[in-house]
C-alpha positions as CSV (number, residue, x, y, z in Angstrom):
1,M,9.7,8.7,-6.2
2,L,6.7,7.7,-4.2
3,I,6.2,6.1,-0.8
4,V,3.2,3.9,0.0
5,V,2.0,3.1,3.6
6,S,-1.1,1.4,5.1
7,P,-3.9,3.2,6.9
8,A,-4.6,2.7,10.6
9,K,-7.5,1.4,12.6
10,S,-7.0,4.0,15.3
11,L,-8.3,7.4,14.4
12,D,-7.7,10.9,15.7
13,L,-10.9,12.9,15.4
14,E,-10.3,15.6,18.0
15,S,-6.8,17.1,18.1
16,K,-6.2,20.5,16.6
17,L,-5.1,20.3,13.0
18,P,-1.5,21.7,12.6
19,T,-2.2,22.8,9.0
20,R,-5.1,24.2,7.0
21,K,-4.0,22.5,3.8
22,H,-6.3,19.9,2.5
23,S,-7.4,18.3,-0.8
24,D,-10.3,16.4,-2.4
25,H,-10.2,12.6,-2.6
26,R,-9.8,11.6,-6.3
27,L,-11.6,8.3,-6.2
28,L,-14.8,9.5,-4.6
29,D,-17.2,7.8,-7.0
30,Q,-15.7,4.4,-6.2
31,S,-15.9,5.1,-2.5
32,V,-19.5,6.2,-2.7
33,E,-20.4,2.9,-4.5
34,L,-18.6,0.9,-1.8
35,V,-20.3,2.7,1.0
36,E,-23.6,1.9,-0.5
37,V,-22.6,-1.8,-0.1
38,M,-21.4,-1.4,3.4
39,A,-24.4,0.7,4.6
40,K,-26.7,-2.2,3.9
41,K,-24.8,-4.4,6.4
42,S,-26.1,-4.7,10.0
43,P,-23.9,-4.3,13.1
44,D,-23.9,-8.1,13.4
45,D,-22.7,-8.4,9.7
46,L,-19.9,-6.0,10.4
47,Q,-18.9,-7.8,13.6
48,A,-18.6,-11.1,11.7
49,L,-16.9,-9.5,8.7
50,M,-14.2,-7.7,10.6
51,S,-13.9,-9.8,13.7
52,I,-14.6,-6.8,16.0
53,S,-16.5,-6.2,19.2
54,P,-20.2,-5.5,19.3
55,E,-19.3,-1.9,20.4
56,L,-17.0,-1.3,17.4
57,A,-19.5,-2.9,15.1
58,E,-22.2,-0.5,16.2
59,L,-19.8,2.4,15.9
60,N,-18.8,1.5,12.4
61,F,-22.4,0.8,11.4
62,E,-23.2,4.4,12.4
63,R,-20.2,5.7,10.5
64,F,-21.4,4.0,7.3
65,Q,-24.9,5.4,7.8
66,D,-23.6,8.9,8.4
67,W,-20.9,8.9,5.7
68,S,-21.8,11.5,3.2
69,P,-20.0,13.8,0.7
70,P,-19.2,16.5,0.0
71,F,-16.3,16.5,2.5
72,T,-15.3,19.7,4.2
73,T,-13.0,20.6,7.1
74,R,-16.2,20.6,9.2
75,N,-17.1,17.0,8.6
76,A,-13.8,15.4,7.6
77,R,-10.0,15.5,8.3
78,P,-6.9,15.1,6.1
79,A,-6.0,11.4,6.0
80,L,-2.5,11.8,7.4
81,L,-3.9,13.6,10.4
82,M,-6.8,11.2,11.0
83,F,-4.9,7.9,11.0
84,N,-3.3,7.4,14.4
85,G,-1.8,3.9,14.5
86,D,1.7,2.8,15.0
87,T,2.9,3.8,11.6
88,Y,1.6,7.3,12.1
89,L,3.0,7.6,15.6
90,G,6.3,6.7,14.1
91,M,5.9,9.3,11.4
92,D,4.9,11.9,13.9
93,A,3.8,14.4,11.3
94,P,1.8,16.8,13.6
95,N,5.0,17.4,15.7
96,T,7.7,17.2,13.0
97,F,6.2,18.5,9.8
98,G,6.1,22.2,8.8
99,E,4.0,23.6,6.0
100,R,6.6,22.8,3.3
101,D,6.8,19.2,4.6
102,Y,3.0,18.8,4.1
103,T,3.4,20.1,0.6
104,R,6.2,17.6,0.0
105,A,4.3,14.8,1.5
106,Q,1.4,15.5,-0.9
107,K,3.8,14.9,-3.8
108,V,5.6,11.8,-2.5
109,L,3.4,9.9,0.1
110,R,0.4,7.8,-0.7
111,I,-1.9,5.8,1.7
112,L,-3.6,2.6,0.5
113,S,-7.1,2.2,1.8
114,G,-9.9,-0.4,1.7
115,L,-12.6,2.3,1.4
116,Y,-10.7,5.1,-0.4
117,G,-8.3,3.2,-2.7
118,V,-5.4,5.5,-2.7
119,L,-5.1,8.7,-0.7
120,R,-2.9,11.6,-0.7
121,P,-1.9,12.8,2.8
122,L,-4.1,15.9,2.7
123,D,-7.2,14.3,1.1
124,L,-10.2,14.8,3.4
125,I,-11.8,11.7,4.6
126,Q,-14.6,10.7,7.0
127,P,-14.0,8.1,9.7
128,Y,-14.4,4.4,8.8
129,R,-13.0,1.0,9.4
130,L,-12.6,-1.4,6.4
131,E,-9.5,-3.5,6.0
132,M,-8.3,-4.1,2.5
133,G,-8.4,-7.9,3.1
134,S,-12.1,-7.9,4.0
135,K,-14.2,-10.4,2.1
136,V,-16.8,-8.0,1.0
137,S,-19.0,-9.2,-1.9
138,N,-19.5,-6.3,-4.3
139,P,-20.5,-5.5,-7.9
140,R,-17.0,-6.3,-9.1
141,G,-16.2,-9.5,-7.2
142,R,-15.9,-11.3,-3.9
143,D,-13.5,-9.0,-2.0
144,L,-11.9,-5.5,-2.0
145,Y,-9.0,-6.6,-4.2
146,D,-11.6,-7.5,-6.9
147,Y,-13.4,-4.2,-6.2
148,W,-10.3,-2.0,-6.6
149,G,-8.7,-4.0,-9.4
150,E,-6.0,-2.0,-11.2
151,I,-7.3,1.4,-10.0
152,P,-4.7,1.9,-7.2
153,T,-1.9,0.8,-9.5
154,R,-2.9,3.2,-12.2
155,A,-3.2,6.1,-9.7
156,I,0.3,5.3,-8.3
157,A,1.7,5.0,-11.8
158,E,0.3,8.5,-12.7
159,D,1.7,10.0,-9.5
160,L,5.1,8.4,-10.1
161,D,5.2,10.3,-13.4
162,A,4.7,13.6,-11.6
163,S,6.7,12.9,-8.5
164,P,10.2,14.4,-7.7
165,G,13.3,12.4,-7.5
166,G,14.1,9.0,-9.1
167,R,11.4,6.8,-10.5
168,F,11.0,4.1,-7.9
169,L,8.4,3.1,-5.3
170,V,9.2,2.7,-1.6
171,N,6.9,0.1,-0.2
172,L,6.3,0.8,3.5
173,A,2.9,-0.8,3.6
174,S,1.8,-4.2,5.0
175,N,1.5,-7.2,2.8
176,E,-2.3,-7.0,3.1
177,Y,-2.4,-3.5,1.6
178,F,0.4,-3.8,-0.9
179,R,-1.4,-6.8,-2.4
180,A,-3.7,-4.2,-3.9
181,V,-0.8,-2.9,-6.0
182,R,0.4,-4.7,-9.2
183,P,4.1,-3.9,-9.4
184,E,4.4,-5.4,-12.9
185,L,2.3,-2.6,-14.2
186,L,4.3,0.3,-12.6
187,D,7.4,0.3,-14.9
188,A,9.4,1.2,-11.8
189,P,11.4,-0.8,-9.2
190,V,9.8,-1.4,-5.9
191,I,12.0,-1.0,-2.8
192,T,10.7,-2.8,0.3
193,P,12.8,-1.9,3.4
194,R,13.0,-4.4,6.3
195,F,13.4,-3.6,9.9
196,L,14.8,-6.2,12.3
197,D,15.2,-6.1,16.1
198,H,17.4,-8.2,18.3
199,G,15.5,-10.2,20.9
200,P,16.4,-10.2,24.6
201,K,18.5,-13.4,24.3
202,A,22.2,-12.6,23.7
203,G,23.4,-13.7,20.3
204,S,20.0,-14.3,18.9
205,E,19.4,-13.5,15.3
206,P,17.4,-10.2,14.7
207,K,13.9,-10.6,13.3
208,V,10.9,-8.6,12.3
209,I,8.8,-7.7,15.3
210,S,5.5,-6.3,14.0
211,F,4.9,-3.5,16.5
212,F,8.4,-2.1,16.1
213,A,8.4,-2.6,12.3
214,K,5.2,-0.6,11.9
215,R,6.7,2.3,13.9
216,A,9.9,2.1,11.9
217,R,8.1,2.2,8.6
218,G,6.4,5.4,9.7
219,A,9.6,6.9,10.9
220,M,11.3,6.2,7.5
221,A,8.3,7.7,5.6
222,G,8.5,10.8,7.7
223,W,12.3,11.0,7.3
224,I,12.0,10.7,3.5
225,V,9.6,13.6,3.4
226,R,11.5,15.9,5.8
227,E,14.9,15.2,4.3
228,R,13.7,15.4,0.7
229,I,15.1,12.0,-0.1
230,G,14.9,11.3,-3.8
231,T,17.4,8.5,-4.7
232,R,17.5,4.8,-3.9
233,S,21.1,5.0,-2.5
234,A,20.1,7.7,0.0
235,L,17.7,5.3,1.8
236,S,20.6,3.6,3.4
237,R,21.2,6.7,5.5
238,F,18.1,6.2,7.5
239,D,18.9,5.9,11.2
240,G,15.6,6.7,13.0
241,L,14.6,5.0,16.2
242,G,18.0,3.5,16.5
243,Y,18.0,1.4,13.4
244,R,21.1,1.2,11.2
245,Y,21.6,-0.1,7.6
246,D,23.0,-3.6,7.5
247,A,24.7,-4.1,4.1
248,D,25.2,-7.8,4.7
249,R,21.5,-8.5,5.2
250,S,20.4,-6.1,2.4
251,T,19.7,-6.6,-1.3
252,R,19.1,-3.9,-3.9
253,D,15.4,-4.1,-3.6
254,E,15.2,-5.0,0.1
255,P,17.5,-2.7,2.2
256,T,17.6,-4.0,5.8
257,F,17.9,-2.0,9.0
258,V,18.8,-3.6,12.3
259,R,18.4,-2.3,15.9
């Protein structure tokens, strides 16, 4: 069983690391080639490409100029402990994971990335911003989906073979990132949980609210790691952040949780 999640735009570059465990990124050659493309872009190019402020464009221009392997604990951080957006706040690994949980996460959790392809939680990375949906012309095509091709899918398939528990993939990533995976090549069912919230209006139908859903996806990922969940049926036991499984709104491949 594997879980996939999206990365985050917000990064934590300063807090004390709660574990010394780390690993080397397995797709470094591809990342190096992509950085060579990105390092040629000006701050104005980056601003237009990613629709970001001039300040963020300048910051990420500098990051691409400075990006340089080899990665060590002096110039890089484990991916799980660098990303700091809503999904990672929901997962809350620094405050809820022990050493054995980090070991478990390394086996069952994967992070899809525009720059790094597929990351294990403890893979060392340097800071960047590059969304998977970016229209970056590159030697393999017109965007990052062309660039990465089947590479993320092959990596996930190999990791599924070695992972504990049943052979299935829990998709807790956004549509933008999961589009980089080709489920038909995995030879495994894909389970995509939904998280719905009731609005303030009495009697209103629950719906997906992006901010809350991102937190919930992270909370479920952390729960799967900590509780050593390994079967599809056990996913219905998730009750983090006040969500509860709703059998009537669920299907086999899309379990639904309502708050």
